[in-house]
Each structure stands twice: as C-alpha cells, then as structure tokens.
C-alpha positions in Angstrom: 23.6 -2.8 14.1 21.0 -0.1 14.9 17.3 0.3 14.2 16.0 2.3 11.3 13.5 5.1 11.4 9.8 5.0 12.3 7.0 6.5 10.2 3.4 7.3 11.0 0.7 9.1 9.2 -3.0 9.7 9.8 -5.9 11.3 7.8 -8.8 11.6 10.2 -11.0 14.8 10.0 -12.5 15.6 13.4 -10.0 13.5 15.3 -7.1 14.7 17.5 -4.5 13.7 14.8 -1.5 15.0 16.7 -2.4 12.9 19.8 -3.0 9.8 17.6 0.4 10.4 16.0 2.1 10.8 19.4 0.8 7.4 20.5 1.7 5.8 17.1 5.3 7.1 17.4 5.4 5.9 21.1 4.7 2.4 19.9 7.4 2.6 17.3 10.1 4.0 19.7 12.2 0.9 19.1 12.9 2.0 15.5 14.7 5.2 16.4 15.7 7.2 19.5 17.7 10.2 18.1 14.8 12.6 17.6 11.1 12.7 17.1 8.7 15.0 15.2 5.1 15.6 14.2 3.7 17.8 11.4 0.0 18.6 10.9 -2.1 20.2 8.1 -5.5 21.8 8.4 -6.2 22.4 4.7 -4.5 25.8 4.7 -1.2 25.5 6.4 1.4 23.0 7.8 2.7 23.2 11.4 5.7 21.1 12.6 7.4 20.4 15.9 10.6 18.4 16.2 13.0 17.8 19.1 16.0 15.6 19.9 15.4 12.7 22.2 12.6 10.2 22.8 8.9 10.7 22.0 8.1 11.4 25.6 10.8 14.1 25.7 9.8 15.8 22.5 6.1 16.4 23.2 3.9 17.6 26.0 0.2 18.7 26.2 1.0 22.3 25.2 2.9 21.3 22.1 0.2 18.8 21.0 -2.6 21.3 21.5 -0.9 23.6 18.9 -0.6 20.9 16.3 -4.1 21.1 14.9 -5.5 19.8 11.7 -7.1 16.8 9.9 -3.8 15.2 8.7 -0.6 14.4 10.6 2.7 12.7 9.9 5.3 11.6 12.5 8.8 10.3 12.5 11.3 8.8 15.0 14.8 9.1 13.7 17.8 6.8 13.8 20.3 8.5 11.5 21.8 6.6 8.6 22.6 9.5 6.3 23.2 12.8 8.0 24.5 13.4 11.5 22.6 13.4 14.8 21.7 17.0 15.2 18.5 19.0 15.7 18.1 20.4 12.2 18.2 16.9 10.8 15.1 15.8 12.7 12.0 14.8 10.8 9.5 15.6 9.4 11.2 18.1 7.2 9.3 20.9 5.5 10.1 22.2 2.0 8.4 25.0 0.1 8.0 25.4 -3.6 5.8 26.9 -6.3 3.2 24.2 -5.7 3.1 24.8 -2.0 4.6 23.2 1.1 5.5 19.5 1.4 6.2 17.6 4.7 8.2 14.4 4.5 9.4 11.6 6.8 11.8 8.9 5.4 12.9 5.5 6.5 15.8 4.1 4.4 18.9 5.2 2.6 19.5 6.8 -0.8 22.6 5.4 -2.5 22.8 8.1 -5.2 22.1 11.0 -2.7 25.4 12.8 -3.4 24.9 12.9 -7.2 21.3 14.0 -6.8 22.2 16.7 -4.3 24.9 18.1 -6.7 22.4 18.2 -9.5 19.7 19.9 -7.4 22.3 22.5 -6.2 23.1 23.3 -9.8 19.4 24.0 -10.3 19.4 26.5 -7.5 18.1 24.5 -4.5 19.8 25.1 -1.2 19.8 22.6 1.6 19.2 23.2 5.4 20.1 19.7 6.5 22.7 16.9 5.7 20.0 14.2 5.2 19.1 12.3 2.0 15.5 12.9 3.0 15.7 16.6 2.1 17.1 15.5 -1.3 14.0 13.4 -1.9 11.8 16.3 -1.0 13.5 18.8 -3.3 13.6 16.1 -6.1 9.8 16.0 -5.8 9.6 19.8 -6.0 11.9 19.9 -9.0 9.4 17.9 -11.1 7.5 19.9 -13.7 4.5 17.5 -13.4 1.1 18.9 -12.6 0.0 16.6 -9.7 1.8 15.6 -6.5 1.4 11.9 -7.3 3.2 12.5 -10.7 5.9 14.5 -9.0 6.5 11.7 -6.5 6.6 9.2 -9.4 9.2 11.4 -11.1 11.3 11.3 -7.9 10.9 7.5 -7.6 12.3 7.1 -11.1 15.5 9.0 -10.1 16.1 7.5 -6.6 18.4 4.5 -6.1 18.1 2.9 -2.7 15.6 2.2 0.1 12.8 4.5 0.9 9.5 4.2 2.7 7.9 7.6 2.9 5.1 9.4 4.6 4.4 12.8 2.9 1.8 15.5 3.5 0.6 18.5 1.6 -1.9 21.0 3.1 -4.8 18.6 2.2 -3.5 15.1 1.3 -1.6 12.3 3.0 0.8 10.1 0.9 2.5 6.8 1.6 5.3 5.6 -0.7 7.4 2.4 -0.8 10.3 1.8 -3.1 10.0 -0.9 -5.9 12.1 -3.4 -3.9 10.0 -3.0 -0.7 13.2 -2.9 1.4 11.5 -1.1 4.4 8.0 -1.9 5.7 5.0 0.4 5.5 1.4 -0.7 6.2 -2.1 0.8 5.7 -4.9 0.8 8.3 -8.4 2.0 8.7 -9.6 4.2 11.5 -13.2 5.3 12.1 -13.6 8.1 9.6 -10.0 8.0 8.5 -6.9 6.2 7.4 -3.5 5.4 9.0 0.0 4.6 7.6 2.7 3.1 9.8 6.1 1.4 9.6 4.6 -1.5 11.6 1.2 -2.8 12.4 1.7 -2.6 16.1 1.2 1.2 15.9 -2.3 0.6 14.4 -3.2 -1.7 17.3 -2.2 1.0 19.9 -4.6 3.6 18.5 -7.5 1.2 17.7 -7.0 1.2 13.9 -7.7 -1.9 11.8 -4.7 -3.3 9.8 -5.7 -3.7 6.2 -2.5 -4.5 4.2 1.1 -3.6 3.5 1.7 -0.8 1.1 3.0 -2.7 -1.9 6.6 -2.2 -3.3 6.5 0.6 -5.9 3.1 1.8 -4.7 2.0 5.4 -3.9 -1.1 5.7 -1.6 -2.9 9.0 -1.7 -5.5 9.9 0.9 -7.7 13.0 1.0 -11.4 14.0 1.3 -12.3 11.8 -1.7 -10.9 8.7 0.0 -7.9 6.5 -0.8 -6.3 6.1 -4.2 -3.4 3.9 -5.3 -0.8 4.3 -8.1 1.7 1.5 -8.7 5.1 1.4 -10.4 4.7 -1.5 -12.8 8.2 -1.4 -14.3 9.5 -3.8 -11.7 6.8 -6.1 -10.3 8.9 -9.2 -9.8 12.2 -8.4 -8.0 11.8 -7.9 -4.3 14.4 -7.0 -1.6 12.7 -6.8 1.8 15.3 -6.5 4.5 15.4 -9.9 6.4 16.5 -8.0 9.5 13.0 -6.7 9.9 12.1 -10.3 10.8 15.2 -11.1 12.7 15.9 -7.9 14.7 14.3 -4.5 13.8 10.5 -5.1 14.1 8.4 -5.6 17.2 7.3 -9.2 17.8 3.6 -8.3 17.7 3.8 -6.6 14.2 2.7 -8.3 11.0 5.0 -7.7 8.0 4.5 -9.3 4.6 1.6 -11.4 6.0 3.7 -13.0 8.8 3.5 -12.2 12.5 7.1 -11.4 13.6 6.7 -13.4 16.8 5.8 -16.6 14.9 8.6 -16.1 12.4 11.2 -15.7 15.2 9.8 -18.7 17.1 10.1 -20.8 13.9 13.7 -19.7 13.4 14.5 -21.0 16.9 12.7 -24.3 16.2 14.6 -24.7 13.0 17.9 -24.1 14.7 17.0 -26.8 17.2 16.3 -29.3 14.4 19.4 -28.4 12.4 21.8 -28.0 15.3 20.7 -30.1 18.3 22.8 -30.3 21.5 22.7 -31.9 24.9 22.3 -28.9 27.3 20.6 -27.9 30.5 18.9 -24.6 29.6 18.2 -22.3 26.7 18.7 -18.5 26.9 17.8 -15.9 24.3 19.9 -12.8 24.2 17.2 -10.1 25.1 15.2 -8.7 23.6 15.4 -9.6 19.9 16.4 -13.2 20.4 14.1 -14.1 23.3 11.3 -15.4 21.0 13.8 -17.5 19.0 15.1 -18.9 22.3 11.6 -19.9 23.2 11.2 -21.6 19.8 14.5 -23.5 20.3 13.4 -24.6 23.8 10.0 -25.8 22.6 11.4 -27.8 19.8 14.3 -29.3 21.7 12.6 -29.9 25.1 15.4 -28.0 26.9 14.0 -25.6 29.5 14.0 -21.9 28.6 15.2 -19.4 31.3 16.1 -15.8 31.5 19.7 -16.0 32.5 20.5 -12.5 31.2 18.6 -9.4 32.1 18.7 -6.3 29.9 18.8 -2.6 30.8 16.4 -1.3 28.0 17.5 2.3 28.4 21.2 1.9 27.6 22.0 3.8 24.4 19.1 6.2 25.0 21.0 8.8 26.9 23.1 11.7 25.6 25.4 11.4 28.7 28.7 9.8 27.8 30.0 7.2 30.3 33.3 7.9 32.0 36.3 5.7 31.3 35.7 3.3 34.2 32.1 2.7 33.2 33.1 2.5 29.5 35.5 -0.3 30.3 32.6 -2.3 31.9 31.3 -2.4 28.3 28.5 -4.8 27.6 27.7 -5.1 31.4 26.0 -1.7 31.0 23.4 -3.5 28.8 23.2 -7.1 30.2 23.5 -8.6 33.7 23.8 -12.3 34.3 21.8 -14.2 37.0 24.4 -16.6 38.6 21.8 -18.7 40.5 20.3 -19.8 37.2 23.6 -20.3 35.4 25.9 -22.0 37.9 27.3 -25.3 36.6 24.9 -25.3 33.6 25.4 -26.2 30.0 23.7 -23.3 28.1 22.3 -22.9 24.6 22.7 -19.2 23.8 20.4 -18.0 21.0 21.0 -14.6 19.3 19.7 -12.9 16.2 23.0 -12.2 14.4 26.8 -11.8 14.6 28.0 -8.8 12.6 31.4 -7.6 13.7 31.9 -10.3 16.4 32.8 -7.7 19.1 29.7 -7.9 21.4 29.1 -11.7 21.4 32.4 -12.6 23.1 31.6 -10.2 25.9 28.1 -11.7 26.4 29.7 -15.2 26.5 32.3 -13.9 29.0 29.5 -12.6 31.2 27.9 -16.0 31.2 31.2 -17.6 32.1 31.6 -15.2 35.0 28.0 -16.2 36.0 29.2 -19.8 36.4 28.1 -21.6 33.2 29.9 -24.8 32.3 29.4 -24.7 28.5 28.1 -22.2 26.0 26.6 -23.5 22.7 25.9 -20.6 20.4 22.9 -20.6 18.0 22.4 -17.7 15.5 19.2 -16.9 13.6 20.9 -15.1 10.7 23.2 -16.8 8.3 26.8 -15.6 8.3 26.9 -12.0 7.2 29.6 -11.8 4.6 28.7 -8.6 2.7 27.5 -5.2 3.9 24.1 -3.6 3.0 23.8 0.1 2.2 20.0 0.3 2.0 19.3 1.9 5.4 21.2 -0.4 7.7 24.0 0.9 9.9 26.2 -2.1 9.0 30.0 -2.5 9.1 32.2 -2.3 6.0 33.3 -5.6 4.5 36.6 -5.7 6.3 34.8 -5.4 9.7 32.4 -8.3 9.1 33.8 -11.3 10.9 32.1 -13.8 8.5 33.7 -12.1 5.5 37.0 -13.7 6.3 36.3 -16.5 8.8 34.3 -19.7 8.7 31.8 -20.6 11.3 34.1 -22.9 13.4 36.7 -20.1 13.5 34.0 -17.6 14.6 33.0 -20.0 17.4 36.6 -20.1 18.6 37.0 -16.3 18.4 33.9 -15.6 20.4 34.7 -18.1 23.0 31.8 -20.5 22.4 32.1 -24.3 23.0 
C-alpha cells in the first residue's frame, strides 16, 4: 500500500511564499514521491512549476526566485487516479470566464468517469488523466457568482475523498470532504495563514498549528482574513482513514487531536496486553511500525531492538532493477542484523498485512538472520474489504484476510 498525496498552501504577503512552500513540501515528502509542484499568485497572475521526482529534484534557487507572490500552493503526488507522467503533476491550472484556478488534490473521486463524460458534453477538454482536473472544471462549470459558492456546487456533485488546496489570483482556499477521509490542517504564520496535509509541515516553517479543517468545511483566506463555510447537510457521519494513524502520517503530526506517535505507541501496548508472548526481543518493521514496537516493548517488558535496517530510498528511483536484483526482492528494502537476532525468539510488530506477499519475505529474512521463533503482531485488524477513497489497495480477491482466518494467515506467512 502506497502513500497518498501531500498538500500545502500559504497566504503570507511580504514573505517568500515559494520558499516556505518548498520546505513545507519537503517535510511532507513521505506522502508522495512521483512528482512535485508549486504555484504562486501575486494578485494579477498565477505562475506554476511542476516536475517529476522528489522535491529536491524539482526545485532550485533559480526556479524558486521566479515563483513570486503573496500566495502559494504546493503538491507532492502519489498517483491514485491517472498515470505517473509529467502532465499529471500538480498543482493543475485551469482557466475559465471567472479567471484562473490552481488546484492540488489528495484523495480519489469515485464518480470521476461519469463527471468527466458530463463535462466533455458541456465542451470541456482535458489535458490530464487525473480526477483532480475533473474537480477543477466542475468548479468552473458552476454558474454561481463567488468562488466559495462554485466550490460548494462541486462538493455537492463529488463522490469520494478529497482534501483540496485551491488558489485564485488573490485568495487561498482549503477544502475537506464531508466524511473527512484525508487530513488537512490550518496554521497561523506571522502575518499569514498556512494549510497542510499534516501539522509537521507547520512545525518546519515556524507556523502555529491551530486546528484541523473540519469535514465539509471550506476555508477562504485573503486580505480580509480567514472565513469559513461549512456543509451542514452531513455533520454526523465521519470516515477518516485509519491508515493515517497506522501508516501514512509522520509520527510527529497531530491528526484529529491525537499525536500520531502516541497513537502508534498505544497500539503496540494494546497488542502486548491482548496477545502476550514469552520472547527475547521486540522488533518493529521500520519505519511505520517502529513506534508500535516500542509500545509493545514498554508494556511487555521485552527489550526493543533494531533487528532490521531499512533503505529509505528504495522505491524513489526511476531506474528499474535487473532480474538478479529483482529476485532479491524485499532485501532491497530491509537488511537483517544477525548479531542481534541469532538464537532469539522475536516479536515482530508491523502496521498491516494487505496482500500477504511482503510479510513472508521479511520473516524469511529474519530466519536467515538466525532467529529461533517469530511471533507476528499487527496493528491493523484483518483487512477483508478494499477501500476506493484514495488508497492504492488491492482488489477483494487479492486481500489475504478476505478468504483466510488469522491462524491460516500466520501459517502462510511463516510465523510461529
């Protein structure tokens, strides 16, 4: 399962907004590594720069110096809808009778195909294969007088997950769908405002975290300050993705009032209480399960150690491995430390099992490292059904828990 996209937006007259956005995106690199982009507005025009690759590959001093203005939005992309190619990079810019609109999107629109066909019948032509461009043109297609009303119209038509940062020539907008599937938070900067997928991005630029953008809320920020409009048709049903807590978000972020680190630590502690075992060491599969492993260790009294080391740059290259390296498989990502594993009974904590293809390889690595026993502990419940709201998840027939019970899964992955 892959990360979703990262969003960042800043309204700060007199500040170097493109540089602030660069560092905001840098802190959110874990949410997407396909492409990166920044758009800026100076009250008269919108400029944009996008490029495939990491934030550090997409921007340099010359590029940032040309992105001037009082407002900026930025985006790191992991594609969910639309292929990985340069013209699908965000932010996307669309132009209509009311002016230009820049948009960055995190999520997935379930009725995108239907909406696209309707918009094409109205005469709109698409330059990308993303559902994000559909959102942008849906906003433009509204006959409402204000941008907030046009955004509300689009929200009434969209089915799926969407956290958005949008920008006109003089206003910054933050939008979250009525279920609140994907995170978006609001912060205060000296003389300005900040929007970000996670609060860790605010910390890195010296902004103060204020609150989450609420499900169904539109936040508008301009020279008059910050205004909020809320969709009050659905104020009770919520659907925040639990994988933000388990896997996607950085441990130092705060989402829905909870620090991710403490949530993952509590998961590990709960696992230790519900499923205790006599073992020598606890290992968390790095990096997402490290904190849960620490929680298991603290609750159980079994020492925590780093028995697996992770190469954090695997998957962030466009160079395909040759057949020999491909056969090595998971060893490209993890490497065991035999001197810490030899003859040990190990509690192995991980965030989730989706298809059940990677976990057996990790356990096999530990066995080759000399472990005596492997006791698997998983933070997520068995995943029996796919999710289509912005998560690159398997189909039902690929989910191992859809057709096997936990003891069968333990046997299949090679755990004791």
